[in-house]
C-alpha positions in Angstrom: 95.0 122.6 48.9 94.0 126.3 49.3 91.8 125.4 52.4 94.7 123.5 53.9 97.1 126.4 53.4 94.6 128.8 55.0 94.0 126.5 57.9 97.7 125.9 58.6 99.4 129.2 57.7 96.6 131.8 57.4 94.6 133.6 54.8 97.5 136.0 53.9 99.5 133.0 52.5 96.9 132.0 49.9 97.0 133.8 46.5 93.9 135.4 45.1 93.9 132.9 42.2 95.5 129.4 42.3 99.1 129.4 40.9 99.3 127.8 37.5 102.6 127.1 35.9 103.1 126.7 32.2 106.2 125.0 30.8 108.1 126.1 27.7 107.3 124.7 24.4 110.4 122.4 24.2 110.4 121.5 28.0 109.9 117.9 29.0 106.9 117.6 31.3 108.0 114.5 33.3 108.3 116.6 36.5 104.6 117.3 36.4 103.9 113.7 37.5 105.8 114.2 40.8 103.3 115.6 43.2 101.2 114.3 46.1 98.2 112.3 45.1 96.2 113.2 48.2 96.9 116.7 49.7 95.5 115.7 53.1 98.3 113.2 53.6 101.1 115.3 54.9 104.4 113.8 55.8 103.6 113.6 59.5 100.3 111.7 59.0 101.9 108.9 57.0 105.3 108.9 58.8 104.7 105.4 60.3 104.1 103.8 56.9 107.3 105.0 55.3 111.0 104.3 55.8 113.5 107.0 56.6 114.6 107.8 53.1 111.0 107.5 51.7 109.8 110.0 54.3 112.5 112.5 53.4 111.6 112.2 49.7 107.9 112.5 50.3 108.5 115.4 52.7 110.5 117.2 50.0 107.8 116.6 47.3 104.9 117.6 49.6 106.6 120.7 50.9 107.6 121.9 47.4 104.1 121.3 46.1 102.5 123.2 49.0 105.0 126.1 48.6 104.2 126.3 44.9 100.6 127.1 45.7 101.4 129.9 48.2 102.1 133.6 47.7 105.7 134.6 47.0 108.1 135.9 49.7 108.4 139.7 49.9 111.6 141.5 50.7 112.5 145.1 51.5 115.6 145.9 49.4 118.0 148.7 49.7 120.8 149.6 47.3 123.5 152.2 48.3 125.8 153.6 45.5 128.9 155.6 46.5 130.8 157.3 43.8 134.2 158.9 43.8 136.8 160.5 41.7 140.5 160.9 42.7 141.7 164.5 43.4 144.3 164.4 40.6 141.8 163.2 38.0 141.5 159.8 36.5 138.7 157.3 36.3 135.7 157.6 38.7 134.7 154.7 40.9 131.4 153.4 41.9 130.9 151.2 45.0 127.6 149.5 45.5 126.2 147.8 48.6 122.9 145.8 48.6 120.9 144.5 51.5 117.5 143.0 52.0 115.1 142.3 54.8 112.4 139.7 54.8 109.0 141.5 55.0 106.6 138.5 54.4 107.6 134.9 54.4 105.2 133.6 51.8 106.2 130.2 50.5 109.4 130.3 52.6 107.1 129.3 55.6 107.0 125.8 54.1 110.1 125.4 51.9 113.4 127.1 51.8 116.2 125.6 49.7 119.0 127.3 51.7 117.7 125.5 54.8 118.1 122.1 53.1 121.6 123.0 52.0 122.6 124.0 55.6 121.1 120.8 56.9 123.1 118.9 54.3 126.3 120.8 55.2 125.9 120.1 58.9 125.4 116.4 58.2 128.7 116.4 56.4 130.5 117.8 59.5 132.1 115.6 62.1 131.2 115.7 65.8 133.8 118.3 66.5 132.3 120.7 64.0 135.0 120.5 61.5 134.4 119.5 57.9 135.2 115.9 57.1 138.4 115.5 55.1 137.7 114.2 51.7 140.3 112.5 49.6 140.6 114.2 46.2 141.2 110.9 44.5 139.4 107.6 45.0 141.3 104.8 46.7 143.3 102.5 44.4 141.8 99.2 43.4 144.6 97.2 45.0 146.9 97.8 47.9 149.8 96.3 45.9 152.0 98.6 43.9 151.9 98.2 40.1 154.8 96.2 38.6 156.2 99.4 37.0 156.3 101.2 40.3 158.4 98.6 42.1 161.9 99.7 42.9 164.6 97.2 42.3 168.0 97.2 44.0 170.6 99.2 42.0 172.7 97.1 39.7 169.9 94.5 39.2 169.6 93.2 35.7 166.1 91.6 36.1 162.9 93.3 34.9 159.3 92.4 35.1 157.5 91.5 31.9 154.5 93.8 31.8 153.3 93.0 28.3 150.1 91.1 27.8 151.4 88.5 25.4 152.6 85.3 27.1 156.3 84.5 27.1 158.4 81.8 28.4 159.3 82.7 31.9 158.1 85.8 33.8 161.5 87.5 33.8 164.0 88.2 31.1 167.4 89.5 31.0 167.9 93.2 30.3 170.0 93.9 27.3 
């Protein structure tokens, strides 16, 4: 894998020693089994053998694995603190601004989660660029109103029997 990273991205993306990750004592290790079996089979080389969804899943697994074996990203960070106290006294205030600039891509050259989230968000949008409207509630199971929701003409003395026990006749007189 290190040779593949060197060949594709360059020597500066390969760490001095291979990255080894240890899990916590109480962690389940099921995720360790999800990795490419053959590193030379990248998503592009096996694209014709996989369906659309299988290719997306394999691409995600392969890219995350490759990214896990690369150097971390390096950022230049700046923090600016501005303090002030009102003229008449009182509590002092501190305003803080933070900023960062990407200095070295590292594993971000292969995999960036924010990119996946942006892609997912753009997929949710309509052709006009507006977000799709989503109903806050799922649709009802039936298009008919429930018997209790039916409105009856005023002065009507008939009611629907909504109990589960069988009775003679479906309607009874109101008392």
